[in-house]
N, C-alpha and C positions, 0 to 999 in steps of 0.2 A: 118794461119791469126788469127783464135782467141786470139789465144795466144800474138800476132804483137797486137791487140786492146788493151787487156786487157792491156800491159802495158802501151802502150798512155794515158791508161784512168788515170792509177796511177800516171804516172807523170805529169797527169793532174792536177790532187786535192793532187799534194803533190807543186807541184808550187802555186799551190792558197792560200794552209796551210805555206807554208815558209811567201805568202807580207802580209799574216798575223801576225806576227811575229815577229815583230822590236818594237823597245825600247818605251816606254812612256813615254812622260814625263807629271808629276803629274802638275796638275794645279798654277799658283801665285799664294802668297798669298800678296790679296791685304794692299797693302801697305799707312795706313793711311797718309802719306804727311811727316812723320817726314825720309823718306830717310835709314831707318837703318832697316828696313826688317822684323819690326813687329807691333805695330796695338796702339799702344797707341799712340800715335802723335807727340814725339819726339825723340830725336837722341841719345841717349845712349845705344841704344839694350838689355833695359829691360823692362817687361809688366808693371813699375808699374805708368807707367803719369807724373815721375820727370824727371829730366833731370842728376843726381845724380848718377845712375851707378850701384845704389844697390835698392833690389827691396823691401823697405819693408815703402814703399807710404811719408815719409817726406824727406825731404831735401836737407840734412845738411848734404851727404858723409854716414856716421854710419853704423848699420844696429840694431839697439833699437829699433825705431820705433818711439821715440821723438824726435823733432827740436833746441835742444840745443847741440850741433855739439861734443859730445862727448858718452861714448859706455858703461853706465851705467844703460841707461832705467829712468834715473829719468829727471825730468826738468830744474834742480841747473845749467847747465854750470862745476861741478869740476867731478869730478869720482871715487866719493868716496860710492857713490850708497844710498845716504840720500838723503832727499830736508830739509835743511835747508841752506844751499845757507856756512856753511864751509868747511872743507878740512879734518876734523880731525877721518871721520864715524864714528862720534856719531849724537845722534838725537837733543842735549843741543842747540846746534844753539851760540855755543862758539865757539872757538879755541882754540883745548889740550895748542899749543906755551903760550898758556898764560899764564900756572899753574905754579906754582914750590912747594916749599916744602910745604906742609902745606894752599897750598891759592893758591890767583894769581901777575902777573910778572908784575909791571913799570916796564919795560926797562930804560923809559925815566931818571927811578927815580934810577932804580939797585936797585929799592923794591918790598920783597916779604908783599903783606898783608892776613892778615890773611880771611879765607873763610873756607866755614862762619864764621861767628862771632859764640863767646856763648851768647843766648839771657838771660845775666844776667849781675845784675846792680854793680856795686861795690862801693863806694867813692873811691876820684883821690887815696891815698896811700894805700887803695888795688888792685884799676885796675895797677897797678904801680906793687903791687908787683905780680899783675899773671902773665903779661907779662913776665918779667922779666925769671921766673920759670916755664914757658913753655914749656913745652917738645912737639913740634907737628912739623908730616913727615919728626921726624929725624932732626928735626934742636932746640936744646936748645941757640939760640942766638933770641930771640926775645924780643923785646922791645914793649912800650909804640911809635904812631910814633908823630914827633916835628911838632910844631905850623904851623911850612913852607911848611912840608914835606904832612899836610896836604892838606895847603892851594896849594899847587905847583897842586896836584891832582885833587883839584875841576877846580882851575886855572880861569885869569880873576879877581883875586881878589879885588877889592876895599875896603878904608877903612868907613868907615859909625858910625859917634860917639863912636867907639869904641868898633864895632863889623866889621869885615872882613864880606861881602856881598859880594860871586863868582857867577860864574854858578853851579849848582845844576846839581848833581854826572848825573839823568834824561837826563841834555838840553847837559851832554860833553861827544859829540861818544864815549871816552878812557875808561873812566870811569864807561860809562855804558856797556861798552863789560866785563872791568874786571869783573865786579860786578853783573851786568845784574839782577833779581830779586829785590837785596838789597838795588840794584842802585833809587830805590823811598820809601823806608826804610830812614826815615828823626832824628829815637833820636838822642842824642848831645853820640857823644864817645872820653873817656878824648884824651889827649894828653899828654906827659910829660912834655909840658911847665907849667912851673907858671908863674904868674902876679908879680914880683917880693919873696924876701923872708922878710917868713913871714907875706906876708899878706895873705895868709889860701883861695886864689883864682887861678885857670887854667885853663887852653885854654879846647877848647873840637872842638869840627870834626862834623859837619851833611851833611850828603848826598842831602840837603835841597836847599843847596851852604851858608852857617850860621858857618865863624868859630869865637864862643864868648867865655867869661870867666863864669865858673861859683863857686861859692861856691865850696871846694873843699871838705867840707864833701856833699853831696852831690853827692846823686847816676847815675851816669848813664851808662854806656854800654864800652868797652873795645876791641875794633881790630886792634890786634899789628902784627905788622913786623920787619919783620929781611933784611940784604941785601945780595945782591944776589936769585937767583932759589936754 
C-alpha cells in the first residue's frame, strides 16, 4: 500500500510540473504607429525616424549621413568627394574638362588661352615674337589672339568712339569659369591686330571689358593662344 501511495504522489507531482512547462510567448514590442514593428514612428522597418530605408538619420536614401543624394559624404551633389561643386575631384572650383595644352580651353572658339599668363610686359613687336616662339604644354603653335578673338571671348561688345566696350570677364560666366581669379586682372593684353599699316598702333584687350588701341611701342602683357586643345 505504501508503494501505491508513493506512486500516486509522484504521478501527481509530474502532472503539476508538466502543466507549468508550456511555451511562453514573449511580451509584444509596442509599435509607435508605423505598423512596421519598430518604435521609430515611420513605416520603413529601420530605427532612424525617417522613411528612406537606411539608418543614417537623413532622408536621401544613401548611407553617407548627408542629404545630397550621392554617396561621397559631402554636400555638393556630385560624387568627387570635395565640396567645390564641380566634378573633377580637386578643390580649385573649376572643371578640368576646360584644360588644354598650356592653358584653358574655350570650346566655342576651339581656342586654348595661355593660363596663367607670364606677368611680364612687352611692346607689341616683342609680344608677337614671344607668342610665336612660345613652347608650352607640348605645343609650339602659339600666337597672339586677334582683336576679334578677344572681343568674342568677352562678348556683347559695342563701339564707343574708337574703343570697344564689352562685358567684363568677371561678368561673363564663360570667361570667369575659364580664368578664375585672373578674371579680375584688368591689365591690357596685346592682340596681333594692328590699326592699319605703318600707323604704329595695335589693339589690346582687357578683362575689364575694354578693347582699345595703344602705341605699339608701349609695354603691355601678352596672353597667347593656339587652336584646339
